[in-house]
OpenMM code with the backbone's topology and positions (N, CA, C; nanometers):
from openmm import Vec3, app, unit

residues = "UNK UNK UNK UNK UNK UNK UNK UNK UNK UNK UNK UNK UNK UNK UNK UNK UNK UNK UNK UNK UNK UNK UNK UNK UNK UNK UNK UNK UNK UNK UNK UNK UNK UNK UNK UNK UNK UNK UNK UNK UNK UNK UNK UNK UNK UNK UNK UNK UNK UNK UNK UNK UNK UNK UNK UNK UNK UNK UNK UNK UNK UNK UNK UNK UNK UNK UNK UNK UNK UNK UNK UNK UNK UNK UNK UNK UNK UNK UNK UNK UNK UNK UNK UNK UNK UNK UNK UNK UNK UNK UNK UNK UNK UNK UNK UNK UNK UNK UNK UNK UNK UNK UNK UNK UNK UNK UNK UNK UNK UNK UNK UNK UNK UNK UNK UNK UNK UNK UNK UNK UNK UNK UNK UNK UNK UNK UNK UNK UNK UNK UNK UNK UNK UNK UNK UNK UNK UNK UNK UNK UNK UNK UNK UNK UNK UNK UNK UNK UNK UNK UNK UNK UNK UNK UNK UNK UNK UNK UNK UNK UNK UNK UNK UNK UNK".split()
positions = [
    Vec3(-5.9581, 0.9530, -4.2169),
    Vec3(-6.0499, 1.0398, -4.1469),
    Vec3(-6.1029, 0.9672, -4.0232),
    Vec3(-6.1062, 1.0374, -3.9147),
    Vec3(-6.1477, 0.9798, -3.7871),
    Vec3(-6.2995, 0.9691, -3.7809),
    Vec3(-6.3447, 0.8546, -3.7277),
    Vec3(-6.4882, 0.8327, -3.7123),
    Vec3(-6.5457, 0.9352, -3.6142),
    Vec3(-6.6615, 0.9860, -3.6419),
    Vec3(-6.7240, 1.0858, -3.5547),
    Vec3(-6.7622, 1.0207, -3.4222),
    Vec3(-6.7166, 1.0812, -3.3151),
    Vec3(-6.7414, 1.0247, -3.1822),
    Vec3(-6.8585, 1.0970, -3.1185),
    Vec3(-6.9501, 1.0161, -3.0676),
    Vec3(-7.0679, 1.0726, -3.0018),
    Vec3(-7.0316, 1.1162, -2.8612),
    Vec3(-7.1095, 1.2069, -2.8095),
    Vec3(-7.0972, 1.2479, -2.6710),
    Vec3(-7.1507, 1.1328, -2.5862),
    Vec3(-7.0664, 1.0767, -2.5002),
    Vec3(-7.1080, 0.9589, -2.4224),
    Vec3(-7.2227, 0.9905, -2.3276),
    Vec3(-7.2393, 1.1147, -2.2918),
    Vec3(-7.3495, 1.1521, -2.2025),
    Vec3(-7.4852, 1.1348, -2.2710),
    Vec3(-7.4845, 1.1351, -2.4030),
    Vec3(-7.6100, 1.1217, -2.4782),
    Vec3(-7.6430, 0.9769, -2.5132),
    Vec3(-7.5518, 0.8837, -2.4856),
    Vec3(-7.5735, 0.7432, -2.5197),
    Vec3(-7.6625, 0.6752, -2.4169),
    Vec3(-7.7381, 0.5766, -2.4611),
    Vec3(-7.8190, 0.4970, -2.3678),
    Vec3(-7.7281, 0.3943, -2.2994),
    Vec3(-7.7788, 0.3367, -2.1924),
    Vec3(-7.7008, 0.2340, -2.1212),
    Vec3(-7.6700, 0.1150, -2.2114),
    Vec3(-7.7656, 0.0769, -2.2950),
    Vec3(-7.7430, -0.0354, -2.3874),
    Vec3(-7.6346, -0.0023, -2.4897),
    Vec3(-7.6334, 0.1204, -2.5388),
    Vec3(-7.5289, 0.1617, -2.6331),
    Vec3(-7.3915, 0.1622, -2.5660),
    Vec3(-7.3901, 0.2027, -2.4413),
    Vec3(-7.2636, 0.2052, -2.3673),
    Vec3(-7.2128, 0.0627, -2.3447),
    Vec3(-7.3022, -0.0269, -2.3043),
    Vec3(-7.2626, -0.1669, -2.2854),
    Vec3(-7.2126, -0.2281, -2.4162),
    Vec3(-7.2783, -0.1952, -2.5252),
    Vec3(-7.2342, -0.2444, -2.6563),
    Vec3(-7.0959, -0.1881, -2.6894),
    Vec3(-7.0733, -0.0625, -2.6554),
    Vec3(-6.9410, -0.0012, -2.6749),
    Vec3(-6.8346, -0.0694, -2.5912),
    Vec3(-6.8691, -0.1093, -2.4692),
    Vec3(-6.7749, -0.1849, -2.3848),
    Vec3(-6.7404, -0.3183, -2.4496),
    Vec3(-6.8431, -0.3899, -2.4935),
    Vec3(-6.8219, -0.5215, -2.5559),
    Vec3(-6.7362, -0.5115, -2.6819),
    Vec3(-6.7583, -0.4063, -2.7577),
    Vec3(-6.6832, -0.3872, -2.8820),
    Vec3(-6.5500, -0.3163, -2.8584),
    Vec3(-6.5186, -0.2901, -2.7332),
    Vec3(-6.3942, -0.2208, -2.6956),
    Vec3(-6.3811, -0.0885, -2.7703),
    Vec3(-6.4907, -0.0160, -2.7760),
    Vec3(-6.4903, 0.1163, -2.8385),
    Vec3(-6.4032, 0.2080, -2.7523),
    Vec3(-6.2925, 0.2503, -2.8113),
    Vec3(-6.1925, 0.3269, -2.7371),
    Vec3(-6.2510, 0.4519, -2.6721),
    Vec3(-6.3328, 0.5230, -2.7450),
    Vec3(-6.3902, 0.6482, -2.6940),
    Vec3(-6.4848, 0.6218, -2.5759),
    Vec3(-6.5720, 0.5246, -2.5905),
    Vec3(-6.6688, 0.4942, -2.4831),
    Vec3(-6.5974, 0.4404, -2.3594),
    Vec3(-6.5034, 0.3505, -2.3803),
    Vec3(-6.4304, 0.2934, -2.2656),
    Vec3(-6.3520, 0.4025, -2.1941),
    Vec3(-6.2828, 0.4847, -2.2710),
    Vec3(-6.2005, 0.5903, -2.2100),
    Vec3(-6.2862, 0.6940, -2.1376),
    Vec3(-6.3859, 0.7457, -2.2076),
    Vec3(-6.4641, 0.8545, -2.1510),
    Vec3(-6.5623, 0.8083, -2.0436),
    Vec3(-6.6318, 0.7003, -2.0708),
    Vec3(-6.7379, 0.6588, -1.9785),
    Vec3(-6.6829, 0.5699, -1.8673),
    Vec3(-6.6219, 0.4568, -1.9054),
    Vec3(-6.5768, 0.3617, -1.8037),
    Vec3(-6.4693, 0.4225, -1.7141),
    Vec3(-6.3593, 0.4660, -1.7756),
    Vec3(-6.2506, 0.5208, -1.6938),
    Vec3(-6.2893, 0.6540, -1.6304),
    Vec3(-6.3797, 0.7266, -1.6912),
    Vec3(-6.4272, 0.8517, -1.6312),
    Vec3(-6.5017, 0.8269, -1.5006),
    Vec3(-6.5951, 0.7318, -1.5041),
    Vec3(-6.6698, 0.7030, -1.3806),
    Vec3(-6.5866, 0.6254, -1.2791),
    Vec3(-6.4942, 0.5453, -1.3264),
    Vec3(-6.4029, 0.4781, -1.2319),
    Vec3(-6.3152, 0.5810, -1.1615),
    Vec3(-6.2758, 0.6867, -1.2342),
    Vec3(-6.1957, 0.7942, -1.1730),
    Vec3(-6.2762, 0.8635, -1.0631),
    Vec3(-6.4033, 0.8887, -1.0884),
    Vec3(-6.4909, 0.9493, -0.9876),
    Vec3(-6.5004, 0.8575, -0.8657),
    Vec3(-6.5231, 0.7291, -0.8916),
    Vec3(-6.5335, 0.6319, -0.7816),
    Vec3(-6.4027, 0.6249, -0.7041),
    Vec3(-6.2906, 0.6261, -0.7749),
    Vec3(-6.1606, 0.6186, -0.7073),
    Vec3(-6.1409, 0.7390, -0.6155),
    Vec3(-6.1767, 0.8564, -0.6626),
    Vec3(-6.1623, 0.9771, -0.5793),
    Vec3(-6.2485, 0.9684, -0.4535),
    Vec3(-6.3691, 0.9152, -0.4682),
    Vec3(-6.4585, 0.8998, -0.3531),
    Vec3(-6.3983, 0.8019, -0.2513),
    Vec3(-6.3555, 0.6861, -0.2999),
    Vec3(-6.3057, 0.5822, -0.2086),
    Vec3(-6.1646, 0.6102, -0.1598),
    Vec3(-6.0903, 0.6913, -0.2341),
    Vec3(-5.9582, 0.7314, -0.1867),
    Vec3(-5.9705, 0.8177, -0.0619),
    Vec3(-6.0723, 0.9035, -0.0590),
    Vec3(-6.0944, 0.9856, 0.0612),
    Vec3(-6.1296, 0.8987, 0.1817),
    Vec3(-6.2032, 0.7901, 0.1580),
    Vec3(-6.2444, 0.7020, 0.2681),
    Vec3(-6.1315, 0.6102, 0.3148),
    Vec3(-6.0554, 0.5562, 0.2199),
    Vec3(-5.9617, 0.4474, 0.2523),
    Vec3(-5.8147, 0.4802, 0.2262),
    Vec3(-5.7812, 0.6024, 0.1874),
    Vec3(-5.6419, 0.6402, 0.1551),
    Vec3(-5.5779, 0.5422, 0.0572),
    Vec3(-5.6437, 0.5193, -0.0536),
    Vec3(-5.5992, 0.4181, -0.1494),
    Vec3(-5.4631, 0.4487, -0.2103),
    Vec3(-5.4365, 0.5748, -0.2406),
    Vec3(-5.3132, 0.6061, -0.3130),
    Vec3(-5.1875, 0.5755, -0.2319),
    Vec3(-5.2006, 0.5553, -0.1020),
    Vec3(-5.0850, 0.5242, -0.0187),
    Vec3(-5.0712, 0.3752, 0.0087),
    Vec3(-5.1554, 0.2946, -0.0518),
    Vec3(-5.1510, 0.1499, -0.0306),
    Vec3(-5.0951, 0.0823, -0.1561),
    Vec3(-5.0115, -0.0191, -0.1380),
    Vec3(-4.9518, -0.0845, -0.2550),
    Vec3(-5.0569, -0.1537, -0.3420),
    Vec3(-5.0456, -0.1347, -0.4732),
    Vec3(-5.1364, -0.1977, -0.5679),
    Vec3(-5.2756, -0.1384, -0.5712),
    Vec3(-5.2938, -0.0233, -0.5081),
    Vec3(-5.4270, 0.0363, -0.4999),
    Vec3(-5.4326, 0.1696, -0.5747),
    Vec3(-5.3479, 0.1858, -0.6755),
    Vec3(-5.3544, 0.3080, -0.7548),
    Vec3(-5.4715, 0.2981, -0.8525),
    Vec3(-5.5099, 0.4113, -0.9084),
    Vec3(-5.6288, 0.4168, -0.9926),
    Vec3(-5.6217, 0.3203, -1.1101),
    Vec3(-5.5130, 0.3242, -1.1850),
    Vec3(-5.5071, 0.2427, -1.3069),
    Vec3(-5.5063, 0.0932, -1.2765),
    Vec3(-5.4386, 0.0521, -1.1711),
    Vec3(-5.4395, -0.0903, -1.1347),
    Vec3(-5.5810, -0.1377, -1.1044),
    Vec3(-5.6531, -0.0604, -1.0262),
    Vec3(-5.7892, -0.0991, -0.9896),
    Vec3(-5.8845, -0.0919, -1.1093),
    Vec3(-5.8766, 0.0147, -1.1865),
    Vec3(-5.9667, 0.0306, -1.3010),
    Vec3(-5.9416, -0.0781, -1.4050),
    Vec3(-5.8140, -0.1087, -1.4332),
    Vec3(-5.7835, -0.2149, -1.5302),
    Vec3(-5.8339, -0.3498, -1.4797),
    Vec3(-5.8120, -0.3762, -1.3524),
    Vec3(-5.8584, -0.5038, -1.2958),
    Vec3(-6.0108, -0.5152, -1.3043),
    Vec3(-6.0801, -0.4076, -1.2775),
    Vec3(-6.2260, -0.4058, -1.2861),
    Vec3(-6.2712, -0.4303, -1.4301),
    Vec3(-6.2076, -0.3620, -1.5241),
    Vec3(-6.2460, -0.3788, -1.6645),
    Vec3(-6.2185, -0.5220, -1.7123),
    Vec3(-6.1046, -0.5777, -1.6733),
    Vec3(-6.0727, -0.7156, -1.7124),
    Vec3(-6.1717, -0.8157, -1.6522),
    Vec3(-6.2146, -0.7900, -1.5294),
    Vec3(-6.3146, -0.8777, -1.4667),
    Vec3(-6.4475, -0.8688, -1.5423),
    Vec3(-6.4826, -0.7497, -1.5859),
    Vec3(-6.6057, -0.7333, -1.6637),
    Vec3(-6.5946, -0.8041, -1.7990),
    Vec3(-6.4808, -0.7920, -1.8640),
    Vec3(-6.4588, -0.8604, -1.9922),
    Vec3(-6.4713, -1.0115, -1.9739),
    Vec3(-6.4109, -1.0608, -1.8682),
    Vec3(-6.4114, -1.2060, -1.8422),
    Vec3(-6.5540, -1.2609, -1.8356),
    Vec3(-6.6451, -1.1826, -1.7822),
    Vec3(-6.7849, -1.2256, -1.7669),
    Vec3(-6.8768, -1.1599, -1.8700),
    Vec3(-6.8189, -1.1094, -1.9779),
    Vec3(-6.8935, -1.0489, -2.0881),
    Vec3(-6.9876, -0.9373, -2.0399),
    Vec3(-6.9442, -0.8631, -1.9412),
    Vec3(-7.0164, -0.7463, -1.8900),
    Vec3(-7.1541, -0.7807, -1.8318),
    Vec3(-7.1744, -0.9078, -1.7957),
    Vec3(-7.3034, -0.9480, -1.7379),
    Vec3(-7.3301, -0.8809, -1.6045),
    Vec3(-7.2228, -0.8529, -1.5276),
    Vec3(-7.2436, -0.7851, -1.3988),
    Vec3(-7.3124, -0.6506, -1.4180),
    Vec3(-7.2828, -0.5837, -1.5284),
    Vec3(-7.3439, -0.4526, -1.5531),
    Vec3(-7.4862, -0.4651, -1.6061),
    Vec3(-7.5185, -0.5782, -1.6655),
    Vec3(-7.6546, -0.5997, -1.7151),
    Vec3(-7.7495, -0.6447, -1.6050),
    Vec3(-7.6964, -0.7027, -1.4996),
    Vec3(-7.7792, -0.7603, -1.3931),
    Vec3(-7.8221, -0.6570, -1.2895),
    Vec3(-7.8359, -0.5353, -1.3295),
    Vec3(-7.8768, -0.4315, -1.2349),
    Vec3(-8.0283, -0.4147, -1.2382),
    Vec3(-8.0792, -0.3512, -1.1359),
    Vec3(-8.2223, -0.3205, -1.1337),
    Vec3(-8.2528, -0.2214, -1.2453),
    Vec3(-8.3680, -0.2342, -1.3072),
    Vec3(-8.4016, -0.1419, -1.4169),
    Vec3(-8.4053, 0.0049, -1.3729),
    Vec3(-8.4297, 0.0287, -1.2450),
    Vec3(-8.4379, 0.1673, -1.1973),
    Vec3(-8.3007, 0.2272, -1.1680),
    Vec3(-8.1972, 0.1442, -1.1657),
    Vec3(-8.0635, 0.1938, -1.1314),
    Vec3(-7.9857, 0.2260, -1.2588),
    Vec3(-7.9194, 0.3386, -1.2580),
    Vec3(-7.8426, 0.3785, -1.3764),
    Vec3(-7.7132, 0.2973, -1.3862),
    Vec3(-7.6618, 0.2875, -1.5061),
    Vec3(-7.5385, 0.2133, -1.5308),
    Vec3(-7.4212, 0.2741, -1.4551),
    Vec3(-7.4131, 0.4053, -1.4528),
    Vec3(-7.2999, 0.4689, -1.3841),
    Vec3(-7.3024, 0.4423, -1.2338),
    Vec3(-7.4194, 0.4431, -1.1726),
    Vec3(-7.4301, 0.4123, -1.0294),
    Vec3(-7.3901, 0.2679, -1.0037),
    Vec3(-7.4352, 0.1799, -1.0910),
    Vec3(-7.4028, 0.0388, -1.0769),
    Vec3(-7.2522, 0.0155, -1.0921),
    Vec3(-7.1903, 0.0865, -1.1860),
    Vec3(-7.0456, 0.0741, -1.2065),
    Vec3(-6.9676, 0.1240, -1.0847),
    Vec3(-7.0098, 0.2358, -1.0303),
    Vec3(-6.9408, 0.2905, -0.9130),
    Vec3(-6.9531, 0.1928, -0.7953),
    Vec3(-7.0697, 0.1308, -0.7796),
    Vec3(-7.0866, 0.0314, -0.6731),
    Vec3(-6.9998, -0.0917, -0.6984),
    Vec3(-6.9909, -0.1345, -0.8233),
    Vec3(-6.9043, -0.2477, -0.8568),
    Vec3(-6.7585, -0.2162, -0.8281),
    Vec3(-6.7176, -0.0947, -0.8569),
    Vec3(-6.5809, -0.0509, -0.8279),
    Vec3(-6.5564, -0.0545, -0.6771),
    Vec3(-6.6559, -0.0164, -0.6017),
    Vec3(-6.6452, -0.0192, -0.4546),
    Vec3(-6.6205, -0.1608, -0.4047),
    Vec3(-6.6930, -0.2586, -0.4606),
    Vec3(-6.6733, -0.3971, -0.4172),
    Vec3(-6.5336, -0.4462, -0.4517),
    Vec3(-6.4817, -0.4060, -0.5659),
    Vec3(-6.3443, -0.4412, -0.6015),
    Vec3(-6.2473, -0.3822, -0.4999),
    Vec3(-6.2661, -0.2554, -0.4656),
    Vec3(-6.1788, -0.1882, -0.3683),
    Vec3(-6.1850, -0.2600, -0.2336),
    Vec3(-6.3051, -0.2926, -0.1884),
    Vec3(-6.3182, -0.3590, -0.0587),
    Vec3(-6.2526, -0.4974, -0.0589),
    Vec3(-6.2671, -0.5717, -0.1685),
    Vec3(-6.2006, -0.7022, -0.1787),
    Vec3(-6.0493, -0.6874, -0.1750),
    Vec3(-5.9979, -0.5887, -0.2471),
    Vec3(-5.8527, -0.5657, -0.2491),
    Vec3(-5.8028, -0.5222, -0.1113),
    Vec3(-5.8808, -0.4385, -0.0417),
    Vec3(-5.8414, -0.3956, 0.0927),
    Vec3(-5.8410, -0.5133, 0.1893),
    Vec3(-5.9384, -0.6013, 0.1755),
    Vec3(-5.9445, -0.7201, 0.2609),
    Vec3(-5.8219, -0.8087, 0.2370),
    Vec3(-5.7869, -0.8278, 0.1101),
    Vec3(-5.6685, -0.9070, 0.0764),
    Vec3(-5.5414, -0.8422, 0.1272),
    Vec3(-5.5332, -0.7106, 0.1191),
    Vec3(-5.4163, -0.6372, 0.1675),
    Vec3(-5.4034, -0.6508, 0.3187),
    Vec3(-5.5151, -0.6438, 0.3874),
    Vec3(-5.5132, -0.6565, 0.5332),
    Vec3(-5.4659, -0.7955, 0.5741),
    Vec3(-5.5161, -0.8992, 0.5059),
    Vec3(-5.4733, -1.0359, 0.5363),
    Vec3(-5.3247, -1.0527, 0.5104),
    Vec3(-5.2766, -0.9946, 0.4021),
    Vec3(-5.1354, -1.0046, 0.3665),
    Vec3(-5.0485, -0.9374, 0.4723),
    Vec3(-5.0937, -0.8243, 0.5235),
    Vec3(-5.0163, -0.7523, 0.6235),
    Vec3(-5.0201, -0.8225, 0.7591),
    Vec3(-5.1234, -0.9041, 0.7835),
    Vec3(-5.1335, -0.9733, 0.9116),
    Vec3(-5.0491, -1.0994, 0.9159),
    Vec3(-5.0092, -1.1487, 0.8009),
    Vec3(-4.9288, -1.2700, 0.7988),
    Vec3(-4.7931, -1.2409, 0.8603),
    Vec3(-4.7525, -1.3281, 0.9482),
    Vec3(-4.6249, -1.3120, 1.0142),
    Vec3(-4.5300, -1.4159, 0.9567),
    Vec3(-4.4133, -1.3739, 0.9178),
    Vec3(-4.3194, -1.4678, 0.8581),
    Vec3(-4.2665, -1.5640, 0.9635),
    Vec3(-4.2134, -1.6757, 0.9171),
    Vec3(-4.1570, -1.7755, 1.0081),
    Vec3(-4.0427, -1.7148, 1.0882),
    Vec3(-3.9624, -1.6325, 1.0222),
    Vec3(-3.8501, -1.5693, 1.0926),
    Vec3(-3.8995, -1.4793, 1.2058),
    Vec3(-4.0081, -1.4060, 1.1799),
    Vec3(-4.0639, -1.3195, 1.2839),
    Vec3(-4.1187, -1.4030, 1.3986),
    Vec3(-4.1828, -1.5155, 1.3641),
    Vec3(-4.2373, -1.6023, 1.4694),
    Vec3(-4.1253, -1.6636, 1.5521),
    Vec3(-4.0158, -1.7018, 1.4862),
    Vec3(-3.9040, -1.7611, 1.5597),
    Vec3(-3.8415, -1.6580, 1.6532),
    Vec3(-3.8487, -1.5308, 1.6141),
    Vec3(-3.7953, -1.4243, 1.6977),
    Vec3(-3.8810, -1.3978, 1.8208),
    Vec3(-4.0062, -1.4349, 1.8169),
    Vec3(-4.0948, -1.4180, 1.9319),
    Vec3(-4.0709, -1.5334, 2.0288),
    Vec3(-4.0115, -1.5039, 2.1408),
    Vec3(-3.9781, -1.6106, 2.2352),
    Vec3(-4.1019, -1.6681, 2.3043),
    Vec3(-4.2097, -1.5920, 2.3136),
    Vec3(-4.3289, -1.6421, 2.3824),
    Vec3(-4.4137, -1.7313, 2.2927),
    Vec3(-4.3846, -1.7370, 2.1633),
    Vec3(-4.4597, -1.8232, 2.0720),
    Vec3(-4.3785, -1.9479, 2.0429),
    Vec3(-4.4293, -2.0605, 2.0856),
    Vec3(-4.3584, -2.1854, 2.0584),
    Vec3(-4.4361, -2.2736, 1.9625),
    Vec3(-4.5663, -2.2776, 1.9795),
    Vec3(-4.6519, -2.3622, 1.8983),
    Vec3(-4.7749, -2.2839, 1.8583),
    Vec3(-4.8532, -2.3417, 1.7699),
    Vec3(-4.9769, -2.2767, 1.7286),
    Vec3(-5.0858, -2.2900, 1.8330),
    Vec3(-5.0700, -2.3827, 1.9285),
    Vec3(-5.1670, -2.3962, 2.0371),
    Vec3(-5.1126, -2.3239, 2.1584),
    Vec3(-5.2012, -2.2854, 2.2465),
    Vec3(-5.1573, -2.2182, 2.3690),
    Vec3(-5.0709, -2.3131, 2.4510),
    Vec3(-4.9726, -2.2572, 2.5205),
    Vec3(-4.8781, -2.3390, 2.5954),
    Vec3(-4.9472, -2.4290, 2.6974),
    Vec3(-5.0493, -2.3775, 2.7710),
    Vec3(-5.1132, -2.4610, 2.8724),
    Vec3(-5.1908, -2.5761, 2.8073),
    Vec3(-5.2518, -2.5503, 2.6914),
    Vec3(-5.3225, -2.6583, 2.6223),
    Vec3(-5.2235, -2.7655, 2.5785),
    Vec3(-5.1104, -2.7220, 2.5250),
    Vec3(-5.0098, -2.8172, 2.4804),
    Vec3(-4.9535, -2.8946, 2.5999),
    Vec3(-4.9258, -2.8243, 2.7082),
    Vec3(-4.8694, -2.8900, 2.8259),
    Vec3(-4.9661, -2.9954, 2.8798),
    Vec3(-5.0946, -2.9627, 2.8833),
    Vec3(-5.1944, -3.0574, 2.9313),
    Vec3(-5.2029, -3.1791, 2.8394),
    Vec3(-5.2038, -3.1555, 2.7106),
    Vec3(-5.2089, -3.2652, 2.6144),
    Vec3(-5.0834, -3.3522, 2.6251),
    Vec3(-4.9687, -3.2880, 2.6414),
    Vec3(-4.8439, -3.3628, 2.6557),
    Vec3(-4.8469, -3.4508, 2.7815),
    Vec3(-4.8925, -3.3948, 2.8952),
    Vec3(-4.9002, -3.4737, 3.0198),
    Vec3(-4.9945, -3.5930, 3.0045),
    Vec3(-5.1098, -3.5708, 2.9418),
    Vec3(-5.2045, -3.6814, 2.9221),
    Vec3(-5.1445, -3.7905, 2.8343),
    Vec3(-5.0805, -3.7522, 2.7264),
    Vec3(-5.0159, -3.8514, 2.6404),
    Vec3(-4.9030, -3.9224, 2.7126),
    Vec3(-4.8289, -3.8482, 2.7908),
    Vec3(-4.7173, -3.9065, 2.8655),
    Vec3(-4.7686, -4.0100, 2.9653),
    Vec3(-4.8725, -3.9749, 3.0408),
    Vec3(-4.9289, -4.0692, 3.1379),
    Vec3(-4.9836, -4.1947, 3.0701),
    Vec3(-5.0450, -4.1764, 2.9543),
    Vec3(-5.1058, -4.2882, 2.8842),
    Vec3(-5.0006, -4.3789, 2.8195),
    Vec3(-4.9005, -4.3213, 2.7549),
    Vec3(-4.8078, -4.3988, 2.6733),
    Vec3(-4.6786, -4.4378, 2.7434),
    Vec3(-4.6361, -4.3634, 2.8427),
    Vec3(-4.5047, -4.3864, 2.9025),
    Vec3(-4.4916, -4.5232, 2.9690),
    Vec3(-4.5863, -4.5713, 3.0489),
    Vec3(-4.5678, -4.7037, 3.1103),
    Vec3(-4.5479, -4.8137, 3.0043),
    Vec3(-4.6237, -4.8067, 2.8965),
    Vec3(-4.6080, -4.9057, 2.7896),
    Vec3(-4.4703, -4.8936, 2.7241),
    Vec3(-4.4273, -4.7698, 2.6990),
    Vec3(-4.2976, -4.7492, 2.6363),
    Vec3(-4.1844, -4.7956, 2.7271),
    Vec3(-4.1970, -4.7710, 2.8560),
    Vec3(-4.0935, -4.8158, 2.9491),
    Vec3(-4.0846, -4.9676, 2.9538),
    Vec3(-4.1983, -5.0366, 2.9604),
    Vec3(-4.1960, -5.1844, 2.9620),
    Vec3(-4.1317, -5.2379, 2.8345),
    Vec3(-4.1681, -5.1819, 2.7210),
    Vec3(-4.1129, -5.2264, 2.5935),
    Vec3(-3.9631, -5.1997, 2.5892),
    Vec3(-3.9236, -5.0840, 2.6310),
    Vec3(-3.7818, -5.0452, 2.6267),
    Vec3(-3.7001, -5.1316, 2.7224),
    Vec3(-3.7520, -5.1565, 2.8433),
    Vec3(-3.6780, -5.2360, 2.9415),
    Vec3(-3.6623, -5.3806, 2.8953),
    Vec3(-3.7607, -5.4326, 2.8277),
    Vec3(-3.7505, -5.5708, 2.7811),
    Vec3(-3.6473, -5.5842, 2.6703),
    Vec3(-3.6175, -5.4738, 2.6035),
    Vec3(-3.5206, -5.4788, 2.4953),
    Vec3(-3.3785, -5.4501, 2.5422),
    Vec3(-3.3637, -5.3990, 2.6645),
    Vec3(-3.2304, -5.3677, 2.7149),
    Vec3(-3.1509, -5.4955, 2.7392),
    Vec3(-3.0216, -5.4851, 2.7252),
    Vec3(-2.9351, -5.5985, 2.7509),
    Vec3(-2.9265, -5.6216, 2.9005),
    Vec3(-2.9620, -5.7377, 2.9418),
    Vec3(-2.9554, -5.7755, 3.0820),
    Vec3(-2.8728, -5.9048, 3.0876),
    Vec3(-2.7543, -5.9028, 3.1531),
    Vec3(-2.6675, -6.0216, 3.1543),
    Vec3(-2.7369, -6.1449, 3.2095),
    Vec3(-2.8254, -6.1286, 3.3085),
    Vec3(-2.8940, -6.2443, 3.3658),
    Vec3(-2.9839, -6.3083, 3.2603),
    Vec3(-3.0532, -6.2240, 3.1832),
    Vec3(-3.1384, -6.2752, 3.0756),
    Vec3(-3.0551, -6.3379, 2.9640),
    Vec3(-2.9384, -6.2787, 2.9392),
    Vec3(-2.8541, -6.3296, 2.8324),
    Vec3(-2.8044, -6.4706, 2.8673),
    Vec3(-2.7735, -6.4950, 2.9944),
    Vec3(-2.7250, -6.6256, 3.0379),
    Vec3(-2.8358, -6.7306, 3.0194),
    Vec3(-2.9581, -6.6913, 3.0547),
    Vec3(-3.0699, -6.7845, 3.0409),
    Vec3(-3.1001, -6.8145, 2.8925),
    Vec3(-3.0772, -6.7191, 2.8065),
    Vec3(-3.1073, -6.7383, 2.6651),
    Vec3(-2.9926, -6.8093, 2.5942),
    Vec3(-2.8813, -6.8194, 2.6581),
    Vec3(-2.7670, -6.8856, 2.5965),
    Vec3(-2.6869, -6.7941, 2.5076),
    Vec3(-2.6893, -6.6678, 2.5376),
    Vec3(-2.6124, -6.5734, 2.4557),
    Vec3(-2.4707, -6.5691, 2.5021),
] * unit.nanometer
topology = app.Topology()
chain = topology.addChain("A")
for resn in residues:
    res = topology.addResidue(resn, chain)
    for name in ("N", "CA", "C"):
        topology.addAtom(name, app.Element.getBySymbol(name[0]), res)
């Protein structure tokens, strides 16, 4: 015989949190995923989530629930006493969405090495004039020393005769 399930709308916030901790299937399904679905619909209109990779409802809702489990649902307890649990959950879902969107944007901005090699105007990570200036300064500073060292090491028959080679 199936245990009698209460109407989640009649439960207190503390009872709901206890249901989350105990992984009560009915409370998690009806309350958590129900309000996450509402939040997803709201943020999907703002950010077109369903057309972005990894931003489908179940991926986001599962990730949110796992993050809450990891911290023993403390994020949901740390709300202002005047704020309802459902409002707090929807706001938490929003922060997850914004973090995922930020990560997606960074991922899309990364340019592969092959793409960079294909760009003929990109040679280095520094601007060309900065690099050219740095190269000239290093060249002026180091080249006379390098030339003296290199010339002293070159084979010179006159020097070889004096050294007895």
